[in-house]
N, C-alpha and C positions, 0 to 999 in steps of 0.2 A: 482891563476892558477900556477901549478908547471911544467906543460908540455903541449904539444899541445892537448893531450886528457885527461888531469887529472886536477881536482880542489881539493884542499886539505883545510880542515877546521882546525883551531887551536884556542884554547881559550887564551885570554890574561891572563898573569900571575896573575893579580889582581882578576880574576874571576875563576881561576883554581879549578875544582872539585865542584863548587858551582851551585846550582839551586834554583831560587826563586819560591816558590809555594804560590800563593795567599791564605791568611788565615792561613798558617802554618809558613811562613818566609823563611829564607835562610837555605838550607840543604847542608851539605857536603856529596856529593854522595859517594865519596871514603870511608869516615869514616863509612857511614851507610851500604853500599852494598859491599864494598871491592874493591880491586885493579882492578879486571876484569870489573868493572862497568864503568870505565872511560878510556879514551884514550888521549894521548898527542896531537895526530893529527889523522885525518881520511879523506879518500877520499870521495868526495861527489858523491854518486851513485844513490840517491833517494831523491825526494822531496815529502813530505806527506802534502797535502793541506787539512786542516780540514775546512769544510763548513757547516754552519747551514742548516739543512735539508729544512727548509721553504724557504731559499733563493737560493736553487739549481735550475738550469734550468730544466724545465720539460722534455726536450728532451735529457737530459744528458744520455750518453751511459752507461748502467749498466754493460754490459759485453763487453768492447771494445776489438775488435779483435787484434788491434795493440796497444802496450803500448803508453801512453801519454808521451810527452817530454816537457820540458821548457828550453828555452835558458838562460844559465848562463855564462857570460863572453865569449860569442861567442861559447859556447859548449852545445850541447843538453844533458840534464840530465833527466833521467826517472822520471815520476811523477805519483802519484796516488791521487785521490780525494776521501775523506771519508766523508760521511754525518754525522754530529754531531747532536745527538738528546738525550733527557733525557733518562737515563737508559742504554745507550750504553757504554760499557767498552772500552774507547779509547785506553788504554794501550794495551789491547789484540788485538784490530783492527790494531793498528800501528805495533805491533810486527808481526802479520800475514802478513801485507803488506810487511814488510822488509824480512821476511822469503820467501815469494812468489817471491819477486824480486831476492833474492839470487838463488832460483831454476831456474828462467828464465835466469839469467846470466850464469848458468851452462847448459843451453839448454833444461831445462824441462819446457814445456808449457802446463799447465793443461787445459787451454781453448781449445787449438788445439787438445789435446788428446781427450777431450770430443766431439768435433765436429766430429773427425774421428770415435769415438765409436758410436755416433748417426747415422752417415752415414752408418756404417756397419749394425746397427740394422734396418734401413730403407731398405737397400738392401736385407737383409735376411728375411724381413717381420715379424720379431719379435721385438716388442717394450716393452719387459718385463723390 
C-alpha cells in the first residue's frame, strides 16, 4: 500500500520479466513481447477471478448492476469473475475485462447505457 487509496504491485528482482507457463517453462516476457509488455510497478485497480464454470454459484449475477469489489489491505479493489470452460479464450476475456474496467473508471458504463436505451425503447413502444 503506497497511499490511503492506492495499492502498488512490484516484482521481486529475481523474477523480473519472467512468467512460468506450465508445459512451456519460464518465459522472458520483455524479450519475447518487448519493453511495453512489462512494467516495473503498477497500481492494483482490478482483480480478475477465474472460476471453473461447473463450480460457479447458480445464482451468480451475470450482469451485475454495480461493480464487484474485494477488500485488499483495507481498500476496496474492483473485481470481475470470469467462468473458465474448455474452448474459452481466457487472454481475450481478461483483456476485455481490463479494457471495460478502464472505460468504467473513465465514466463510461455500458450496462447503464443499455438500461437507458432499453427504457427509451419501452417508453416509445418500439422494441426493434
